[in-house]
PADREN-552029 format. One record per atom (N, C-alpha, C): residue number from 0; chain; x, y, z. Coordinates in steps of 0.001 Angstrom, whole numbers, plus 500000, padded with zeros to 6 digits. Each point is the difference from the previous one (the first is absolute). Layout:
     n   chain       px       py       pz
   NUM       A        X        Y        Z
...
//
This chain:
     n   chain       px       py       pz
     0       A   500818   498815   500000
     0       A   499182   501185   500000
     0       A   500870   501260   500000
     1       A   501081   499974   500751
     1       A   500869   501157   500089
     1       A   500705   500267   498665
     2       A   500329   498935   499245
     2       A   500629   500162   498696
     2       A   499097   500727   499021
     3       A   498713   499693   500025
     3       A   499051   500690   499125
     3       A   499911   501482   500345
     4       A   500069   500330   501274
     4       A   499949   501387   500434
     4       A   501209   500767   499477
     5       A   501175   499382   500049
     5       A   501208   500643   499490
     5       A   499930   500192   498490
     6       A   499457   498995   499294
     6       A   499864   500118   498547
     6       A   499026   501117   499641
     7       A   498917   500115   500747
     7       A   499023   501046   499751
     7       A   500616   501369   500245
     8       A   500771   500121   501074
     8       A   500656   501266   500329
     8       A   501023   500360   498907
     9       A   500760   499002   499530
     9       A   500971   500248   498933
     9       A   499291   500416   498722
    10       A   498881   499348   499716
    10       A   499242   500355   498801
    10       A   499481   501424   500088
    11       A   499553   500389   501170
    11       A   499516   501372   500169
    11       A   501119   501004   499796
    12       A   501179   499688   500517
    12       A   501142   500898   499810
    12       A   500379   500076   498533
    13       A   499936   498875   499326
    13       A   500324   499973   498575
    13       A   499019   500864   499216
    14       A   498731   499869   500302
    14       A   498975   500805   499323
    14       A   500198   501477   500323
    15       A   500256   500308   501274
    15       A   500211   501396   500397
    15       A   501220   500581   499296
    16       A   501070   499223   499894
    16       A   501209   500450   499317
    16       A   499710   500241   498520
    17       A   499225   499113   499399
    17       A   499636   500171   498592
    17       A   499199   501265   499768
    18       A   499015   500255   500861
    18       A   499214   501222   499865
    18       A   500854   501239   500227
    19       A   500917   499937   500939
    19       A   500887   501136   500255
    19       A   500875   500277   498776
    20       A   500502   498935   499379
    20       A   500829   500170   498800
    20       A   499184   500594   498857
    21       A   498794   499497   499802
    21       A   499147   500538   498937
    21       A   499645   501456   500256
    22       A   499758   500345   501238
    22       A   499687   501386   500347
    22       A   501192   500900   499716
    23       A   501174   499553   500392
    23       A   501205   500800   499759
    23       A   500241   500187   498509
    24       A   499792   498963   499227
    24       A   500182   500095   498556
    24       A   498954   500940   499405
    25       A   498767   499873   500444
    25       A   498919   500823   499463
    25       A   500118   501461   500359
    26       A   500624   500317   501104
    26       A   500108   501387   500452
    26       A   501312   500650   499586
    27       A   500780   499339   499195
    27       A   501304   500531   499627
    27       A   499876   501285   499188
    28       A   498914   500180   499287
    28       A   499806   501203   499200
    28       A   500645   499861   498634
    29       A   499278   500390   498993
    29       A   500513   499925   498642
    29       A   499936   498584   499462
    30       A   500217   499884   498703
    30       A   499953   498660   499401
    30       A   501197   499156   500441
    31       A   499790   498716   500082
    31       A   501075   499092   500388
    31       A   500902   499722   498805
    32       A   501281   499889   500272
    32       A   500942   499608   498952
    32       A   499905   498489   499816
    33       A   500501   499493   498870
    33       A   500002   498544   499829
    33       A   500759   499281   501123
    34       A   501050   500627   500517
    34       A   500763   499405   501103
    34       A   499118   499863   501237
    35       A   499247   501047   500305
    35       A   499120   499976   501172
    35       A   498860   499003   499814
    36       A   499439   499955   498801
    36       A   498935   499030   499724
    36       A   500516   498580   500166
    37       A   501176   499734   499440
    37       A   500588   498664   500108
    37       A   500282   499620   501438
    38       A   500516   500951   500775
    38       A   500287   499727   501408
    38       A   498716   499706   500767
    39       A   498964   500778   499743
    39       A   498730   499791   500696
    39       A   499358   498672   499645
    40       A   499962   499704   498720
    40       A   499411   498731   499563
    40       A   500819   498829   500529
    41       A   501319   500123   499944
    41       A   500862   498930   500506
    41       A   499829   499781   501491
    42       A   499893   501091   500755
    42       A   499847   499878   501447
    42       A   498681   499334   500362
    43       A   498923   500426   499354
    43       A   498689   499415   500305
    43       A   499951   498532   499557
    44       A   500477   499743   498793
    44       A   500007   498619   499507
    44       A   500906   499098   500822
    45       A   501174   500521   500356
    45       A   500930   499225   500816
    45       A   499460   499729   501385
    46       A   499333   500991   500585
    46       A   499409   499811   501334
    46       A   498887   498954   499948
    47       A   499200   500049   498946
    47       A   498919   499011   499871
    47       A   500570   498597   499829
    48       A   500957   499853   499109
    48       A   500604   498684   499782
    48       A   500737   499533   501248
    49       A   500750   500910   500617
    49       A   500728   499642   501215
    49       A   499068   499630   501131
    50       A   498870   500699   500091
    50       A   499014   499678   501035
    50       A   499421   498609   499806
    51       A   499724   499646   498752
    51       A   499476   498661   499710
    51       A   501038   498920   500316
    52       A   501214   500235   499578
    52       A   501063   499025   500271
    52       A   500264   499920   501504
    53       A   500047   501180   500650
    53       A   500226   500024   501440
    53       A   498867   499339   500769
    54       A   498770   500110   499512
    54       A   498865   499366   500672
    54       A   500150   498487   499977
    55       A   500539   499479   498922
    55       A   500209   498555   499908
    55       A   501043   499544   501019
    56       A   500930   500896   500331
    56       A   501037   499675   500975
    56       A   499609   500456   501404
    57       A   498812   500597   500145
    57       A   499551   500440   501324
    57       A   500472   501387   500380
    58       A   500589   500760   499070
    58       A   500498   501356   500285
    58       A   499583   500963   498883
    59       A   498699   500275   499865
    59       A   499561   500835   498883
    59       A   500532   501428   500047
    60       A   500105   500567   501191
    60       A   500509   501370   500119
    60       A   501440   500108   499545
    61       A   500825   499055   500442
    61       A   501402   500001   499602
    61       A   500119   499770   498502
    62       A   499210   499065   499502
    62       A   500026   499733   498554
    62       A   499600   501221   499191
    63       A   498967   500707   500463
    63       A   499551   501206   499304
    63       A   501063   501085   500049
    64       A   500656   500150   501143
    64       A   501041   501024   500136
    64       A   501177   499711   499074
    65       A   500439   498749   499997
    65       A   501123   499625   499132
    65       A   499592   500128   498535
    66       A   498820   499458   499671
    66       A   499523   500085   498615
    66       A   499816   501428   499539
    67       A   499486   500855   500890
    67       A   499830   501408   499654
    67       A   501316   500690   499719
    68       A   500997   499704   500830
    68       A   501320   500599   499790
    68       A   500648   499546   498707
    69       A   499930   498702   499753
    69       A   500574   499455   498763
    69       A   499231   500544   498792
    70       A   498667   500015   500105
    70       A   499172   500520   498909
    70       A   500256   501473   499741
    71       A   500188   500761   501064
    71       A   500304   501421   499862
    71       A   501286   500196   499206
    72       A   501042   499274   500396
    72       A   501283   500120   499299
    72       A   499914   499571   498545
    73       A   499378   498849   499763
    73       A   499887   499504   498630
    73       A   499122   500929   499162
    74       A   498894   500447   500569
    74       A   499118   500908   499272
    74       A   500677   501319   499675
    75       A   500790   500513   500935
    75       A   500722   501250   499763
    75       A   501030   499833   498889
    76       A   500687   498865   499972
    76       A   500981   499758   498939
    76       A   499324   499913   498635
    77       A   498898   499293   499932
    77       A   499267   499876   498738
    77       A   499447   501365   499591
    78       A   499421   500722   500954
    78       A   499481   501338   499709
    78       A   501092   500957   499562
    79       A   501192   499886   500594
    79       A   501126   500842   499615
    79       A   500410   499718   498565
    80       A   500022   498728   499635
    80       A   500333   499624   498628
    80       A   498968   500589   499036
    81       A   498733   499867   500343
    81       A   498935   500522   499145
    81       A   500080   501524   499888
    82       A   500324   500660   501099
    82       A   500137   501455   499974
    82       A   501174   500401   499112
    83       A   501080   499259   500072
    83       A   501147   500271   499124
    83       A   499625   499847   498534
    84       A   499204   498977   499693
    84       A   499546   499796   498627
    84       A   499108   501164   499553
    85       A   499123   500449   500886
    85       A   499126   501137   499679
    85       A   500827   501259   499726
    86       A   501009   500225   500820
    86       A   500839   501185   499831
    86       A   500797   499931   498708
    87       A   500511   498820   499670
    87       A   500742   499832   498753
    87       A   499080   500241   498799
    88       A   498775   499489   500061
    88       A   499035   500220   498925
    88       A   499653   501476   499876
    89       A   499852   500685   501130
    89       A   499707   501431   499984
    89       A   501144   500769   499330
    90       A   501233   499676   500361
    90       A   501156   500672   499404
    90       A   500043   499767   498491
    91       A   499741   498778   499582
    91       A   499995   499675   498572
    91       A   498921   500821   499288
    92       A   498803   500058   500592
    92       A   498909   500766   499394
    92       A   500346   501481   499909
    93       A   500642   500533   501033
    93       A   500393   501411   499980
    93       A   501004   500258   498878
    94       A   500942   499088   499802
    94       A   500973   500156   498919
    94       A   499310   499972   498646
    95       A   499026   499114   499843
    95       A   499269   499915   498738
    95       A   499210   501285   499750
    96       A   499390   500541   501045
    96       A   499246   501250   499862
    96       A   500929   501134   499572
    97       A   501154   500096   500635
    97       A   500948   501050   499647
    97       A   500486   499849   498563
    98       A   500263   498772   499604
    98       A   500441   499747   498630
    98       A   498895   500402   499011
    99       A   498769   499648   500299
    99       A   498882   500370   499132
    99       A   499824   501511   499935
   100       A   500204   500675   501108
   100       A   499885   501461   500004
   100       A   501087   500638   499144
   101       A   501211   499437   500022
   101       A   501075   500518   499149
   101       A   499665   499820   498527
   102       A   499435   498841   499648
   102       A   499622   499732   498608
   102       A   498902   500962   499560
   103       A   499016   500223   500866
   103       A   498916   500938   499679
   103       A   500556   501403   499782
   104       A   500896   500422   500878
   104       A   500588   501334   499870
   104       A   500815   500116   498717
   105       A   500760   498975   499677
   105       A   500788   500006   498766
   105       A   499073   500069   498784
   106       A   498921   499227   499998
   106       A   499047   500029   498888
   106       A   499320   501364   499895
   107       A   499669   500587   501132
   107       A   499376   501324   500002
   107       A   500946   501028   499386
   108       A   501274   499915   500346
   108       A   500988   500929   499434
   108       A   500154   499790   498502
   109       A   499986   498752   499568
   109       A   500115   499721   498563
   109       A   498799   500541   499234
   110       A   498813   499836   500562
   110       A   498797   500534   499353
   110       A   500088   501517   499917
   111       A   500432   500633   501061
   111       A   500129   501457   500005
   111       A   501024   500448   498962
   112       A   501101   499292   499914
   112       A   501027   500333   499010
   112       A   499446   499846   498580
   113       A   499248   498955   499735
   113       A   499401   499782   498683
   113       A   499017   501112   499644
   114       A   499219   500430   500983
   114       A   499040   501087   499764
   114       A   500746   501312   499646
   115       A   501079   500248   500727
   115       A   500764   501209   499726
   115       A   500612   499951   498612
   116       A   500468   498873   499552
   116       A   500588   499857   498657
   116       A   498923   500218   498930
   117       A   498801   499536   500257
   117       A   498919   500133   499032
   117       A   499554   501451   499870
   118       A   500174   500791   501068
   118       A   499607   501394   499950
   118       A   500932   500822   499146
   119       A   501235   499568   499805
   119       A   500971   500755   499217
   119       A   500020   499583   498600
//
């Protein structure tokens, strides 16, 4: 009977910790970066998986804590990679825009030059 009470208490702490994490993430202000999204998803997913595995071993709270920490780290690494890819794509797009603007300006100058030649 006492073991069930400890498991229930651990489960409550796990749930409370999860809600606290979600609240902190939700109140951060501004849009989340891919790194932050990955860390949050990893932490929640890791805590859930760790809690399930820990429950099988009789320590759901410990399992959730370990799983949450591992999930947080893994999610942050994956999110960081994705953010790097987004930034690289943004830089590439900016270069393409600048190149297109140079071509447009060059064409505009050529058209203006042609018009001036036709006037003479």
